[in-house]
KETI-892955 format. One record per residue: residue in three letters; x negated, y negated, z of N, C-alpha, C, CB in turn; residue number from 1. Coordinates in steps of 0.2 Angstrom, whole numbers. Atoms other than C-alpha are relative to their C-alpha. Glycine has a CB too. Layout:
BEGIN
r_n_x_n_y_n_z_ca_x_ca_y_ca_z_c_x_c_y_c_z_cb_x_cb_y_cb_z_k
Ala_X_Y_Z_X_Y_Z_X_Y_Z_X_Y_Z_NUM
...
***
This chain:
BEGIN
r_n_x_n_y_n_z_ca_x_ca_y_ca_z_c_x_c_y_c_z_cb_x_cb_y_cb_z_k
Unk_6_0_3_100_136_-56_-3_8_8_-6_-12_1_1
Unk_3_-6_-4_95_155_-49_-7_1_0_2_6_-2_2
Unk_9_-1_-1_75_157_-52_-4_-6_0_-4_5_-7_3
Unk_7_6_-1_60_144_-48_-6_3_0_0_-4_7_4
Unk_6_2_1_43_141_-50_-3_-1_4_-1_-3_-4_5
Unk_7_1_-3_29_138_-39_-6_-1_-2_0_4_3_6
Unk_6_0_3_12_132_-44_-6_-7_5_2_-2_-9_7
Unk_4_5_-4_-1_123_-35_-8_-2_-8_-5_7_10_8
Unk_4_4_6_-12_110_-49_-6_-4_3_5_-6_-4_9
Unk_6_5_-1_-28_100_-49_-3_3_5_3_-9_1_10
Unk_7_0_-6_-41_96_-34_6_5_8_-3_-12_3_11
Unk_-3_-3_-4_-35_108_-20_-1_-2_7_-2_7_0_12
Unk_-3_5_-5_-28_100_-2_0_3_7_8_-3_-3_13
Unk_-3_-4_-4_-27_108_15_8_-2_2_-3_0_7_14
Unk_-7_1_0_-9_109_18_2_3_-6_3_-7_1_15
Unk_-4_-2_5_-5_117_2_3_5_1_-3_1_-5_16
Unk_-2_-6_-4_-2_133_9_6_1_3_-4_0_5_17
Unk_-5_1_-5_10_127_20_5_-2_-4_-2_-6_6_18
Unk_-7_1_5_19_118_5_2_5_-6_-1_-6_-4_19
Unk_-1_-7_5_19_135_-5_6_3_8_-9_5_-3_20
Unk_-3_-2_-9_26_143_14_6_-1_-1_-2_-5_7_21
Unk_-8_5_-1_42_129_15_3_3_-6_0_-11_-1_22
Unk_-4_2_4_45_130_-4_3_7_-1_-5_-4_-7_23
Unk_-3_-7_1_46_150_-5_7_2_4_-6_6_2_24
Unk_-4_-3_-5_57_152_11_5_-4_-1_-3_0_7_25
Unk_-8_5_3_68_137_4_3_6_-2_-1_-7_-7_26
Unk_-5_-3_7_72_147_-11_3_7_2_-4_1_-9_27
Unk_-4_-3_-3_75_161_-1_5_2_5_-2_2_1_28
Unk_-7_4_-5_86_152_11_6_-2_-3_-2_-7_3_29
Unk_-5_3_5_96_144_-4_3_8_-3_-4_-6_-6_30
Unk_-2_-6_6_97_161_-12_0_0_-8_7_2_0_31
Unk_3_-1_7_86_159_-26_-7_5_-1_-1_-7_-3_32
Unk_4_-5_2_76_171_-36_-8_-7_2_2_4_-9_33
Unk_8_4_0_55_163_-32_-5_2_-6_-4_1_8_34
Unk_5_-4_5_41_167_-43_-6_-6_2_3_0_-9_35
Unk_9_1_-2_22_163_-39_-4_-2_-6_-4_8_2_36
Unk_1_0_7_14_156_-54_-9_-1_2_4_-9_-6_37
Unk_8_-1_-2_-6_159_-51_-5_-7_-6_-2_12_-3_38
Unk_6_4_4_-21_145_-58_4_-5_-4_-5_6_-5_39
Unk_0_6_2_-11_130_-60_5_2_-7_-9_-3_-1_40
Unk_-3_1_7_-3_128_-79_-6_5_-3_0_-9_-3_41
Unk_2_-4_5_-17_139_-86_1_7_3_-7_-2_-1_42
Unk_-3_-7_1_-7_155_-77_7_-2_0_-1_4_6_43
Unk_-5_0_2_8_148_-82_0_3_-8_2_-6_0_44
Unk_3_-6_5_1_152_-100_-1_6_-3_-3_0_-2_45
Unk_3_-6_-2_-7_167_-96_5_5_2_-4_-1_5_46
Unk_-6_-4_-4_8_173_-88_-1_3_6_2_5_-4_47
Unk_3_1_-5_1_173_-71_5_0_4_-5_-4_1_48
Unk_-6_0_-2_18_176_-64_2_5_4_3_-1_-4_49
Unk_-1_-7_-6_23_188_-49_6_-4_4_-9_2_6_50
Unk_-7_3_-5_40_187_-38_-3_0_7_9_5_0_51
Unk_4_1_-7_36_181_-21_9_1_5_-6_-9_-1_52
Unk_-6_2_-6_48_181_-5_-2_-1_6_5_5_2_53
Unk_0_3_-7_46_178_14_-6_3_1_6_1_5_54
Unk_6_-2_-5_35_191_17_-7_-3_-5_0_8_1_55
Unk_6_3_4_22_184_5_-3_-6_1_0_-2_-6_56
Unk_2_9_1_20_167_11_-3_2_8_9_-8_-2_57
Unk_3_0_-9_16_177_31_-7_-1_0_1_9_4_58
Unk_8_2_-2_2_169_39_-4_-4_-5_-4_6_-1_59
Unk_2_6_5_-4_157_26_1_-8_4_4_1_-9_60
Unk_-1_8_-1_2_139_35_-6_-2_4_6_-1_5_61
Unk_7_2_-1_-16_139_43_-6_-2_-2_-1_3_2_62
Unk_6_-2_4_-25_144_30_-2_-8_-6_3_9_-5_63
Unk_3_6_4_-36_130_20_1_2_-8_-10_-2_1_64
Unk_1_-2_6_-36_129_1_8_2_-2_-5_6_-1_65
Unk_-5_-3_0_-22_139_-9_-1_7_-6_6_-4_-2_66
Unk_0_-6_3_-17_156_-13_3_2_-6_2_4_4_67
Unk_-2_-1_5_-9_153_-27_-6_-2_-7_7_-6_1_68
Unk_8_3_3_-27_148_-34_2_-8_-2_-4_6_-8_69
Unk_-1_8_4_-29_131_-44_-6_0_-6_-1_-8_7_70
Unk_5_-1_8_-36_127_-62_2_-7_-2_2_7_-8_71
Unk_-5_7_5_-35_111_-74_-1_3_-8_-6_-11_1_72
Unk_0_-3_8_-31_116_-90_-1_-5_-5_7_3_-1_73
Unk_0_6_8_-37_108_-108_5_5_-3_-9_-3_-7_74
Unk_-6_-1_4_-25_119_-116_7_-2_1_0_4_-1_75
Unk_-6_5_-3_-9_112_-107_0_-5_-3_0_-2_7_76
Unk_-1_5_0_-13_97_-113_1_-1_-9_-6_-3_3_77
Unk_0_0_8_-10_104_-133_8_1_0_-6_7_-4_78
Unk_-5_-4_1_8_107_-140_-1_7_-1_4_-3_-5_79
Unk_-1_-8_1_3_123_-143_-1_5_9_-7_3_-6_80
Unk_2_-2_-6_-4_127_-126_9_-1_5_-7_-5_1_81
Unk_-4_0_-4_13_121_-117_7_5_-6_1_-9_1_82
Unk_-3_-5_2_23_132_-129_-3_5_2_0_0_-5_83
Unk_2_-9_-1_14_147_-124_4_1_9_-13_3_0_84
Unk_-1_2_-6_19_139_-105_7_3_0_-2_-8_1_85
Unk_-7_-1_-4_37_138_-107_0_7_-2_8_-5_-1_86
Unk_0_-7_5_37_156_-119_-1_4_8_-8_1_-8_87
Unk_3_-4_-5_28_163_-103_7_0_6_-7_-2_3_88
Unk_-4_1_-5_43_154_-91_7_5_-4_0_-9_2_89
Unk_-3_-3_1_56_161_-102_2_7_2_-1_-1_-4_90
Unk_1_-7_0_52_178_-101_2_3_5_-6_1_-1_91
Unk_0_0_-7_54_176_-82_7_-3_2_-7_-3_5_92
Unk_-6_1_-1_69_168_-83_1_-7_4_3_8_3_93
Unk_1_7_-6_62_153_-73_4_-8_-2_-9_-2_0_94
Unk_-4_5_4_74_138_-73_-5_-7_4_10_1_3_95
Unk_3_7_-1_65_125_-65_-7_1_5_7_-6_4_96
Unk_7_-1_-2_47_122_-55_0_-6_7_-5_-2_-7_97
Unk_5_4_-6_39_115_-38_-5_1_-4_0_3_9_98
Unk_7_1_3_25_108_-44_-5_-3_7_1_-7_-7_99
Unk_0_2_-6_12_105_-31_-8_-3_-1_2_5_5_100
Unk_8_4_2_-4_92_-35_2_-7_0_-4_2_-9_101
Unk_1_4_2_-9_77_-40_4_-4_-7_-6_1_0_102
Unk_-3_1_7_-7_64_-55_0_2_-6_-2_-4_-2_103
Unk_2_-3_5_-12_75_-69_4_5_2_-7_0_-2_104
Unk_-5_-4_1_0_88_-63_8_-3_-2_0_2_7_105
Unk_-8_2_1_15_78_-63_-1_-2_-5_5_-4_4_106
Unk_1_4_6_10_70_-79_2_5_-6_-8_-2_-1_107
Unk_1_-5_6_9_87_-88_8_1_2_-6_7_1_108
Unk_-6_-2_-2_27_93_-80_3_-6_-1_2_2_7_109
Unk_-7_5_6_34_76_-87_-1_3_-5_0_-10_-1_110
Unk_-1_-4_9_30_81_-103_2_7_-2_-7_0_-3_111
Unk_-5_-9_2_35_100_-102_7_-2_2_-4_8_6_112
Unk_-6_1_1_50_92_-99_4_-3_-5_1_-1_4_113
Unk_-2_5_7_51_78_-112_0_7_-5_-7_-7_-3_114
Unk_-1_-5_7_48_93_-124_3_7_3_-8_3_-3_115
Unk_-5_-9_0_56_109_-117_6_-1_6_-7_8_5_116
Unk_-5_4_-6_68_102_-103_0_5_7_9_1_-4_117
Unk_1_-3_-7_62_112_-88_-3_-7_4_-5_7_-1_118
Unk_-1_2_-5_66_103_-73_-7_0_5_6_3_2_119
Unk_5_0_-6_50_100_-60_1_-6_5_-6_0_-2_120
Unk_0_7_-8_51_92_-41_-6_1_2_6_2_9_121
Unk_5_-2_-3_35_89_-36_-3_-3_7_-4_-1_-6_122
Unk_0_1_-5_26_90_-19_-8_-4_-1_2_6_4_123
Unk_5_5_0_11_77_-17_-7_2_5_3_-6_1_124
Unk_5_-2_-3_-4_86_-14_-8_1_-3_1_7_2_125
Unk_7_5_0_-22_77_-13_-2_-3_4_0_-4_-3_126
Unk_1_2_-4_-32_73_-1_-2_-9_0_-5_5_1_127
Unk_0_7_2_-34_56_-9_3_-6_3_1_0_-5_128
Unk_-5_6_-2_-18_48_-4_2_-7_-4_-3_-3_7_129
Unk_2_7_5_-19_36_-18_8_2_-6_-11_2_-7_130
Unk_-7_-2_3_0_43_-25_6_-4_2_2_7_2_131
Unk_-5_6_-1_14_29_-27_6_4_2_1_-6_-8_132
Unk_-5_-3_-2_29_34_-18_1_4_8_0_3_-5_133
Unk_-1_-2_-8_25_42_-2_-7_-5_5_-3_10_0_134
Unk_5_3_-7_14_35_13_-5_4_-1_3_-1_8_135
Unk_6_-4_0_4_50_15_4_8_-3_-4_0_10_136
Unk_0_-4_6_0_63_2_-4_8_4_-6_-4_-7_137
Unk_3_-5_-3_-4_83_9_-6_-1_-1_2_6_-1_138
Unk_5_0_1_-20_85_14_-4_-6_3_0_0_-6_139
Unk_1_6_1_-23_68_16_-4_-1_9_7_-4_-2_140
Unk_2_1_-7_-25_67_37_-6_6_2_8_-1_5_141
Unk_3_-4_0_-34_83_38_-6_-3_-3_3_5_-2_142
Unk_7_5_3_-49_76_26_-1_-3_4_0_-6_-5_143
Unk_5_7_-5_-50_60_37_-2_3_5_3_-8_3_144
Unk_1_-4_-9_-52_71_53_-7_3_-1_7_6_3_145
Unk_6_-3_1_-65_83_44_-7_-5_0_0_4_-7_146
Unk_5_3_0_-74_68_38_-4_-5_7_1_-4_-4_147
Unk_0_0_-6_-74_60_56_-3_2_4_2_2_1_148
Unk_4_-2_-7_-79_73_65_-9_0_-4_4_9_3_149
Unk_7_1_1_-94_73_53_-4_-6_1_-1_2_-7_150
Unk_4_9_1_-98_53_53_-2_1_8_6_-9_-1_151
Unk_3_3_-6_-97_55_73_-7_6_2_5_0_6_152
Unk_8_-3_-1_-113_67_73_-4_-3_-6_0_8_0_153
Unk_6_4_2_-122_58_61_0_-5_6_1_-4_-9_154
Unk_3_6_-6_-119_43_73_-3_1_6_4_-3_4_155
Unk_3_-3_-5_-126_55_86_-9_-3_-2_3_8_1_156
Unk_4_-1_1_-142_56_76_-3_-5_-1_-1_4_-4_157
Unk_3_7_3_-142_38_69_-1_-4_6_5_-4_-5_158
Unk_1_1_-7_-143_33_87_-7_1_2_5_3_5_159
Unk_5_-3_-2_-156_43_91_-8_-3_-5_2_10_-1_160
Unk_3_3_3_-168_39_76_0_-6_-2_0_2_-3_161
Unk_0_6_0_-163_22_76_0_-3_-8_-6_-3_3_162
Unk_-1_0_10_-157_24_57_5_-4_-3_2_7_-4_163
Unk_-4_2_4_-147_18_44_2_6_-5_-2_-5_-2_164
Unk_-2_-6_6_-136_31_36_7_-4_-5_3_9_4_165
Unk_-7_3_7_-124_28_20_3_7_0_-5_-3_-11_166
Unk_-2_-7_-1_-112_40_22_6_-2_-7_4_3_10_167
Unk_-7_0_5_-99_44_6_4_5_-1_-2_-2_-6_168
Unk_-5_-4_0_-84_50_6_4_2_-6_3_-3_5_169
Unk_-5_1_6_-71_55_-7_6_-3_1_3_7_-4_170
Unk_-7_4_3_-55_49_-14_0_-4_-7_2_-5_6_171
Unk_0_-1_8_-58_48_-32_-1_-9_2_8_5_-6_172
Unk_-1_8_1_-54_27_-35_4_-2_5_3_-2_-7_173
Unk_-4_1_-5_-46_26_-18_-4_-1_7_6_6_1_174
Unk_3_3_-8_-54_17_-1_4_6_5_2_-10_4_175
Unk_-4_-3_-8_-39_29_9_-4_3_4_6_7_1_176
Unk_4_-3_-6_-52_40_17_-5_-4_1_-3_7_0_177
Unk_4_6_-5_-64_27_20_1_-6_6_-1_-4_-4_178
Unk_1_5_-6_-58_16_28_5_0_7_1_-7_-3_179
Unk_-1_-4_-7_-49_26_43_-8_2_3_6_6_-2_180
Unk_6_-2_-4_-66_32_44_-4_-4_3_-5_3_-4_181
Unk_5_4_-2_-75_18_46_4_-6_5_-3_-3_-6_182
Unk_-4_0_-6_-62_13_58_0_4_8_5_0_-3_183
Unk_-2_-4_-8_-60_26_70_-9_5_1_9_9_-1_184
Unk_7_-3_-1_-81_30_66_-4_-5_2_-2_2_-6_185
Unk_4_9_-1_-86_13_71_-4_-2_-6_-5_-1_8_186
Unk_6_1_2_-96_10_55_1_-7_-3_-3_6_-4_187
Unk_-1_9_-2_-100_-9_53_2_-1_-9_-11_-5_2_188
Unk_-4_3_8_-95_-9_33_2_6_-3_-5_-3_-7_189
Unk_-3_-4_2_-84_1_22_1_-3_-9_6_0_5_190
Unk_2_1_7_-89_-1_3_8_4_-5_-8_4_-2_191
Unk_-5_-1_6_-70_4_-9_2_-2_-3_3_2_-1_192
Unk_-2_0_7_-63_2_-25_2_-6_-1_6_5_-2_193
Unk_-4_5_-1_-51_-10_-18_-1_-4_0_2_-1_3_194
Unk_1_7_-3_-61_-23_-12_-7_0_-2_1_-2_7_195
Unk_9_-1_1_-78_-31_-17_-5_-1_6_-4_-6_-7_196
Unk_7_0_-5_-93_-27_-5_-6_1_-5_0_6_6_197
Unk_6_1_3_-108_-34_-12_-6_3_3_-1_-5_0_198
Unk_5_-3_-2_-126_-24_-11_-3_-6_7_-4_2_-7_199
Unk_1_6_-5_-130_-42_-2_3_0_5_1_-5_-3_200
Unk_-2_0_-7_-117_-43_10_-2_7_3_9_-1_2_201
Unk_1_-5_-1_-122_-24_14_-9_-2_4_2_5_-6_202
Unk_8_4_-2_-141_-35_18_2_-4_4_-4_-4_-5_203
Unk_-1_7_-7_-134_-48_29_2_4_6_7_-8_-1_204
Unk_-2_-2_-6_-124_-36_40_-6_4_2_7_3_1_205
Unk_6_-3_-2_-139_-26_42_-5_-4_4_-4_2_-6_206
Unk_3_3_-4_-150_-40_47_4_-2_6_-3_-4_-3_207
Unk_-3_4_-7_-138_-49_58_2_5_5_7_-5_-2_208
Unk_-1_-4_-5_-136_-32_67_-7_0_7_2_7_-5_209
Unk_7_1_-2_-155_-33_69_-2_-4_6_-3_-4_-7_210
Unk_-1_8_-4_-152_-52_75_3_4_6_6_-6_-5_211
Unk_-3_-3_-6_-144_-42_90_-2_5_3_5_1_0_212
Unk_1_-7_-4_-152_-29_94_1_5_-2_2_1_4_213
Unk_-3_-6_3_-144_-16_84_-6_3_-4_6_-2_-5_214
Unk_5_-5_2_-154_1_81_2_3_-7_-1_6_6_215
Unk_-5_-4_3_-142_9_71_6_-1_-4_1_3_3_216
Unk_-8_2_5_-128_7_57_2_6_-2_-1_-4_-8_217
Unk_-3_-5_2_-116_17_48_5_-5_-5_4_4_6_218
Unk_-6_5_7_-109_11_30_2_5_-2_-4_-5_-8_219
Unk_-6_-4_4_-95_21_23_0_-3_-8_9_-2_3_220
Unk_-1_3_7_-94_22_3_5_4_-2_-6_-1_-7_221
Unk_-4_-2_4_-80_27_-6_-4_1_-6_6_-3_1_222
Unk_3_-3_2_-86_40_-19_2_-6_-8_1_8_1_223
Unk_-2_8_8_-77_25_-35_-2_-5_1_7_-3_-2_224
Unk_1_6_1_-83_13_-28_-5_-4_-4_0_-2_4_225
Unk_3_2_4_-90_1_-40_-7_-1_-2_2_-3_1_226
Unk_9_1_0_-108_-2_-36_-5_8_2_-3_-7_8_227
Unk_2_-9_2_-111_17_-37_2_2_6_-10_3_-2_228
Unk_2_-4_-6_-112_31_-24_-6_-3_4_-1_8_-2_229
Unk_5_0_-5_-121_32_-9_-6_-1_0_0_4_4_230
Unk_8_1_2_-138_35_-17_-2_-5_-2_-2_4_-5_231
Unk_0_6_5_-136_20_-29_-1_-5_4_4_0_-4_232
Unk_1_3_-4_-132_10_-14_-5_-2_4_3_0_1_233
Unk_6_1_-3_-144_14_-3_-7_-2_-4_-2_6_4_234
Unk_6_2_3_-159_14_-15_1_-11_-2_-2_6_-8_235
Unk_0_7_0_-154_-6_-18_0_-5_4_5_-2_-3_236
Unk_1_3_-7_-152_-10_0_-8_0_2_7_5_6_237
Unk_7_-1_-4_-170_-1_3_-3_-5_-6_-3_10_0_238
Unk_4_6_4_-177_-13_-11_-2_-5_2_2_-2_-4_239
Unk_0_5_-3_-174_-26_-2_-2_-1_8_6_-2_0_240
Unk_5_-2_-7_-178_-19_15_-6_5_1_4_2_4_241
Unk_6_-7_1_-193_-6_12_1_0_7_-10_-2_-4_242
Unk_4_-5_-5_-198_-4_31_8_2_3_-6_-5_7_243
Unk_-3_-2_-4_-180_1_36_0_7_-2_7_-4_1_244
Unk_-1_-8_0_-176_19_41_7_3_-4_0_4_9_245
Unk_-7_-4_3_-162_27_30_0_5_-3_5_-2_-3_246
Unk_0_-6_2_-156_42_26_9_0_-3_-2_5_7_247
Unk_-6_1_2_-139_45_15_1_8_0_0_-5_-8_248
Unk_-4_-7_-3_-125_60_17_6_0_-5_4_0_10_249
Unk_-5_1_6_-114_65_4_4_6_3_-4_2_-9_250
Unk_-2_-4_-3_-99_73_14_0_7_-7_7_-4_3_251
Unk_-1_-4_7_-93_79_-6_7_8_7_-13_5_-3_252
Unk_-8_-3_-2_-79_94_-3_1_6_6_2_4_-6_253
Unk_-2_-3_-8_-81_101_15_6_-4_1_-7_0_7_254
Unk_-5_2_-4_-68_88_17_8_2_-3_0_-9_0_255
Unk_-6_-4_3_-55_98_5_0_8_5_-2_0_-9_256
Unk_-2_-6_-3_-57_113_15_1_0_9_-6_6_-3_257
Unk_-1_1_-8_-53_118_34_7_3_0_-1_-7_3_258
Unk_-6_1_-2_-37_122_43_4_-7_-3_0_0_8_259
Unk_-3_6_0_-25_109_40_3_-4_5_5_1_-3_260
Unk_-1_2_-5_-21_97_55_10_2_2_-3_-7_0_261
Unk_-11_0_-2_-1_98_61_4_-3_-3_3_-3_8_262
Unk_-7_3_7_4_84_50_0_1_-5_0_-7_-2_263
Unk_1_-2_5_-3_91_37_6_6_-2_-6_1_1_264
Unk_-6_-7_1_8_107_40_5_-2_1_0_5_4_265
Unk_-7_3_-3_22_96_47_3_-1_-10_0_-10_7_266
Unk_-1_5_8_22_86_29_2_5_-3_-7_-5_-5_267
Unk_0_-4_6_20_99_19_6_6_0_-8_3_0_268
Unk_-5_-6_-3_33_112_27_7_-4_-3_0_0_11_269
Unk_-7_4_0_46_96_26_-2_-2_-8_0_-8_7_270
Unk_-2_2_7_42_91_6_-1_7_-3_-4_-7_-3_271
Unk_-1_-6_3_41_111_0_7_0_-1_-2_6_4_272
Unk_-9_3_1_60_111_7_2_-6_-5_3_-3_7_273
Unk_-6_4_2_65_95_-1_-2_0_-9_0_-9_3_274
Unk_1_-4_6_56_101_-17_7_4_-2_-6_4_0_275
Unk_-4_-7_-1_67_117_-17_9_-6_-1_-2_6_9_276
Unk_-4_7_-1_82_104_-12_2_-4_-5_-2_-3_5_277
Unk_-2_7_5_80_94_-26_0_1_-5_-3_-5_1_278
Unk_-4_-4_6_81_106_-39_7_3_0_-4_6_-2_279
Unk_-7_0_-2_95_111_-33_6_-4_-1_-1_1_5_280
Unk_-3_8_3_103_95_-33_-2_-3_-6_-3_-6_3_281
Unk_2_2_5_98_93_-49_-3_-6_0_4_1_-3_282
Unk_6_4_-1_83_82_-45_-4_2_-6_-3_1_6_283
Unk_5_-2_7_71_81_-63_-5_-5_-1_3_0_-7_284
Unk_4_7_0_55_72_-64_-2_-2_7_4_-7_-2_285
Unk_2_6_-6_52_66_-46_-5_3_3_6_-4_5_286
Unk_6_-4_-6_40_68_-33_4_1_6_-7_-4_3_287
Unk_-1_4_-6_47_70_-14_-7_0_4_5_3_5_288
Unk_7_5_-6_37_58_-1_5_-1_5_-4_-10_-4_289
Unk_-1_6_-5_39_50_13_-1_-4_0_-2_-1_4_290
Unk_1_7_0_41_31_16_6_-1_8_4_-5_-10_291
Unk_-3_1_-7_42_27_35_4_6_3_6_-6_-1_292
Unk_-1_-6_-1_46_45_39_6_3_-4_1_-1_6_293
Unk_-5_-2_5_60_45_27_2_4_-6_1_-5_-1_294
Unk_3_-2_7_62_57_13_3_-6_-6_2_10_-3_295
Unk_-1_4_6_59_50_-5_0_3_-6_-6_-5_0_296
Unk_0_-1_6_62_55_-21_-1_-6_-6_5_2_1_297
Unk_3_4_3_50_45_-33_2_2_-7_-6_0_0_298
Unk_2_-6_8_51_48_-53_-7_1_-2_4_-3_-9_299
Unk_6_-1_2_35_54_-59_-3_-6_-4_0_5_-3_300
Unk_2_3_5_33_41_-73_-4_-5_8_7_-4_-7_301
Unk_2_8_-4_31_26_-56_-6_7_5_11_-6_6_302
Unk_5_-4_-3_20_40_-47_-8_0_-3_4_6_0_303
Unk_6_-2_4_8_41_-60_-1_-8_-3_2_6_-7_304
Unk_1_6_2_8_24_-66_0_-7_4_4_0_-3_305
Unk_0_6_-3_11_12_-52_-6_2_6_8_-1_3_306
Unk_5_0_-2_-4_6_-41_1_1_7_-3_-6_-2_307
Unk_-1_-3_-6_-4_13_-21_-2_-7_4_-5_7_1_308
Unk_5_7_-4_-11_-4_-11_0_2_6_2_-8_0_309
Unk_0_-3_-5_-19_-1_2_-2_-7_5_-5_7_0_310
Unk_1_3_-3_-19_-11_17_-4_-6_1_0_4_2_311
Unk_4_4_-3_-26_-28_19_-3_-3_7_2_-3_-2_312
Unk_3_0_-7_-27_-28_35_-4_5_4_5_-1_4_313
Unk_6_-5_-3_-37_-11_38_-5_-5_-3_0_9_-2_314
Unk_6_2_5_-49_-19_25_-3_-7_6_5_-4_-11_315
Unk_3_7_0_-51_-35_36_-2_2_8_6_-9_-1_316
Unk_3_-2_-9_-51_-24_55_-8_2_-2_6_8_5_317
Unk_9_0_2_-68_-16_46_-1_-5_2_-3_1_-7_318
Unk_3_6_-2_-75_-33_48_-1_-1_5_4_-5_-2_319
Unk_-3_2_-7_-67_-37_62_-5_3_5_8_2_2_320
Unk_1_-6_-9_-72_-22_74_-9_1_-2_6_10_0_321
Unk_8_-1_3_-91_-23_65_-6_-5_3_-1_0_-9_322
Unk_5_6_0_-97_-41_73_-4_4_7_4_-10_1_323
***
């Protein structure tokens, strides 16, 4: 293998630039030519492909977002779109790909290999931390710390005004952001998709707090929670407790931005190198990840179809620490 391409796809995550940097410099180290592909699969289809070298990735390790940009591509979901992408790669002589993204990115890469034989090694880039085959995904640690910083500030104003705050965090259909934010932020409850938490239990918890002369509370709600987002949950609770002084805060996309933490920079750098080394060693259709700090390669099929379970001990810890 002499030429590889690198691209970022799907939702951006802090640390993606660090991963791009590592992949490019690892390719240079191993004597490969490396090309950047802008805007994910859209850019691949449209030929937004350019030569990169070590200087191309200078001064980006500390930056959030992705210098290669990111996009979701409806056209790549069609056979015609994938044919156009393959034709573009052929023009540049690209023989393998480093894909930085999540489930959708890896699903596309898997299908692309099955149809055209272009091998891909992926790096898990998503703040949701919901990919099977790795303990942590790139951007997760930064997102949790960003959310927790906001929750700490909300705690101050909740205490000052004796209010209940319903705080919605991201995570798609995963509670991986909500749980550490609840434990680290001293929240009374975390509502997550992986565990049933009823509106009635929130009401009981708030009332129990009032019985202990507790004047403020923080309720963390994952955006994919089955009862609905923070606005819906707060509305349901206030119908039963109309005298409660409550506010809703949706943290939203602020969790995706900002400089990556040192943990994310280290993880992204390690996985970027692993992607390039994997291609050289003949790996294909696999995601590079870390489990118990050891580097592992997991087939895309497993990362896409298998569910990453959240620790029941952590879920229990939120309940125990709220008494």
